[in-house]
KEMARDREN-207299 format. One record per residue: residue in three letters; x, y, z of N, C-alpha, C in turn. Coordinates in steps of 0.02 Angstrom, whole numbers, plus 50000, padded with zeros to 5 digits. Example, Ala and Ser with C-alpha at 12.3 -4.5 7.8 and 13.67 -1.06 7.14 Angstrom:
// residues 2
ALA506604971650390506154977550390506604983550390/SER506424988850354506844994750357506455000250394/
This chain:
// residues 174
MET514325072747861513835077147890513715075547964/THR514225075748003514125073648072513825079148115/ASP514185084348132513925089448177513665095748142/GLU513565095548078513395101548041512715104448060/LYS512245100248077511565102748091511475104448165/LEU511945102748207511885104348278512165111148292/THR511765115148325512005121748346512375120948412/VAL512715126148431513055126248496512535125348551/GLU511975128548543511445127948592511195120648597/ASP511135117248539510935110248538511435105948576/LYS512085107248566512605103348599512575104448674/VAL512465110548695512395112148766511795108548795/THR511245108748758510625105548781510725098048787/ILE511065094948739511205087748742511595086148804/LYS512105089948817512515088748877512085089548940/GLU511675094748942511245095849000510745090049010/LEU510455087748955509975082148959510305075648982/GLU510915074448957511275068448978511425068849053/GLU511625074649077511765075549148511125075049189/LYS510575077749162509935077349197509715070149205/ILE509785066149153509595059049156510025055449208/ALA510675056649206511125053449254510935055449325/GLY510795061749335510595064249401509935061349424/MET509455060549379508815057749396508895050449417/LYS509315046749382509415039749399509765039049467/GLU510245043349479510605043249543510135045249600/ASP509735050249588509245052549639508735047149654/LYS508505043749601508015038249610508315032849654/GLU508925030949639509255025749678509325027749751/LYS509555033949763509635036349832508975036449870/LYS508455039049838507805039549871507505032749884/CYS507565028249837507305021449847507675017849902/LYS508335018649903508735015449955508525018050023/ALA508455024650029508245027650093507545025350114/ALA507085025150066506405023050081506385015750104/LYS506775011550071506795004450089507105003650158/GLU507645007350172507955007050238507465009250292/GLN507075014350277506585016750326506035011450338/LEU505815008350284505305003150289505564997150329/VAL506174995050315506484989550351506554991250424/SER506774997350437506844999550507506164999650543/MET505655001850509504985001950539504754994750555/LEU504904990150511504714983050523505114980250582/GLU505754982050587506164979650644505884982150710/VAL505684988450711505384991350771504724987850787/THR504334986350736503694983050746503784976050773/VAL504274972450749504424965750777504554966350851/ASP504984971050869505144972050941504534974250980/LYS504134978550951503534981150985503054975451003/TYR502954970850956502494965350968502724960951026/ARG503374960851040503634956751094503584960051162/THR503374966251163503324969951227502614969651255/ALA502544972551313501874973151344501404977051300/THR501664981851263501254985751216500954981251162/GLY501354976651137501114971851087500574967351115/THR500674965051176500164960851209499534964851221/ALA499604971151241499004975351252498624976451187/GLU498984977551132498654978351068498294971951048/ALA498624966251057498314959751042497694958651085/LEU497734960551148497164959851193496574964151169/ARG496724970151147496204974651121495844971351061/VAL496234968451016495944965350957495574959050976/LEU495844955051023495494949051045494824950751078/ARG494824956051117494194958251149493684960151097/PHE493894963451045493454965450991493204959250953/ALA493664954650938493494948850897493024944050931/TYR493124942750997492664938151030492664938751106/GLU492794944751129492764946251199493224942051243/ASP493804940251214494314936451251494714941251294/THR494734940051358495124944251403495724940451433/ASN495884934851403496444930651426497104933651404/ILE497494936051451498134939451435498624934551404/MET498604928151424499044923251394498904922451319/ASN498254922251301498074921951230498324928151193/ALA498274933951226498514940151195499274940051186/CYS499624937751235500354937351231500564932451175/ASN500214926951169500364922151117500224925151047/LEU499674928851042499514932050979500034937450962/ALA500224941251010500734946450999501394943350975/HIS501594937751004502204934450982502134931350913/LYS501534928950898501404926350831501454932150780/MET501214938050800501284943850756502004945950748/ALA502404945250801503124946750796503444942150744/GLU503254935650745503534930950697503304932750625/THR502674934450618502404936350553502754942650527/THR502844947450570503174953650551503904952350532/LYS504234947750567504914945950551504954942850481/MET504464938750464504434935850397504344941250345/MET503924946350360503824951850315504464955950309/LEU504814956850363505444960350363505954956850318/ASP506004950250324506454946450281506264947150208/LYS505614947150194505384947950125505564954950100/ALA505464960050141505614966950121506344967750103/LYS506774964450141507494964950127507664961950060/LYS507304956850038507454953349975507124956549915/LEU506574959949924506214962849866506604968649835/SER506564969049770506864974849736506404980849748/TYR506654986749735506254992749744505604992349704/ALA505664990149642505084989949596504574984749616/GLU504754980049660504304974649681504004975849750/MET504164981549781503964982649850503194982749859/ASP502824983949806502104983749813501834976549824/GLN502284971749820502104964749834502244962649906/LEU502464967349946502674965850014502134962350055/CYS501524964450051500994961650092500674955350063/ASP500854953750001500584947649970500724941450013/GLY500204937850030500284931850069500274932950144/PHE500204939050167500204940350238499514941250269/TYR499014940850228498324940850254497894936950206/VAL497354934250232496904930250191496414934950156/LYS496404934550089495984939050051495244937050050/ASP495114930850068494414928450073494354924650139/PHE494304928550192494284925650259493654921750272/THR493734915550292493174911350313493394907550375/VAL492914904850410493064900750467492834893550454/ASP493174888950482493004881750474492434880150522/SER491944876650497491364875050540491554870250596/MET492134867250592492364862650645492734866250700/TRP492904872650689493264876450738492814878350797/THR493124878950855492754881450913492674888950907/GLU492244891750947492154898950947492814902550964/THR493184899551010493824902551030494304902550970/LYS494354896950934494794896450877494584901550823/CYS493934902150811493684907050762493894914150783/GLY493804915750846493984922350871494734923750866/GLN495134918650882495864919550876496084920550804/GLU495794916850758495964917650688495744924450662/LEU495154926550683494914933150662495384938650689/ALA495564938150752496004943150782496684943250746/TYR496954937350732497604936950697497544940350627/GLU497014938650591496924941550524496844949150528/MET496484951550578496384958750586497054962150599/MET497474958950639498124961950655498584961650594/CYS498534956450553498934956050492498724961550443/ILE498074962650438497834967950394498054974750419/ASP498034975850485498294982150512499034982950497/LEU499414977750503500124977950487500224979950415/CYS499844976950371499894978550299499674985750285/ARG499174988150321498964995050313499534999850334/ASN499894997850386500425002150411501035002350365/VAL501184996950332501784996750290501634996750216/GLY501044994650197500874993950126500905000450088/GLY500675005850119500685012350086501385014550068/ALA501835013850114502535015850102502835011550046/ALA502685005150046502945000649994502655002449926/GLU501995003749923501685005649861501925012449835/ASP502035017049882502295023549863502975023049829/MET503385018449852504045017449822503975015349749/VAL503515010749736503415008349667503135013949624/GLU502665017849650502385023549612502925028749598/PHE503355030049647503905034749638504345032449580/ILE504505026049580504945023349526504605024349459/LYS503955022849455503595023749391503615030949367/ARG503495035749413503505042749395504205044949371/VAL504715042749407505395044749388505575041549321/GLU505385035249311505535031949247505185035449189/GLU504575037749201504225041549149504585048049133/ASP504835051449185505215057549175505875056149138/ILE506205050849157506835048949124506695047349051/ASP506165043549038505985041848968505835048048927/ALA505455052748956505295058948920505925062948904/THR506365063348953507005066848942507425063248890/GLY507405056648893507765052548844507505053748773/ARG506855054548766506575055848700506815062748674/GLN506825067648718507085074248698507805073648675/LEU508195069948712508905068948695508975065448628/LYS508565060448617508595056548554508425061048495/GLU507925065248504507735069848450508295074648431/LEU508625077248483509185081848471509765078248436/LYS509905072248461510465068448432510315066248361/ALA509675065548345509485063548277509675068848226/LYS509745075048248509955080548204510675079348178/GLU511065075648217511765074348198511815070248135/LYS511325066048124511385061248068511135063948003/
């Protein structure tokens, strides 16, 4: 009793569902690869940006907010520190799988920011400015990384649903 219960329409539907699943998997891979490449590219540009006068100007803006520091050398140092931090994030992004991209910002900012009572006001301000810039960096890239993971979940749910339909049809063969 192999194919007796399957209609021609069922066989066509099985073939279509198998092709649909294959296409969904291929599309998922292509879209994830493109999204990761775009994220990596954005991080590369950001590393370079922090090393420019624009990066120093942004650091100066944050330093002024954090503790009214107008020292351009401090801003330049902070901008280069952010370039190093962003480079570390870039390296992490390259290594993470698509499904783990929502972990990209883990460890790049302090979740419970405090200052040491032994620190000078300048040190407190510099640490605050650095943390603020790290959080901004994560805001800029975190959404794209999280979207990738959500996309994978949605596609996997669609693939699973299609797989269940396929399984039900194939069960008629037995």
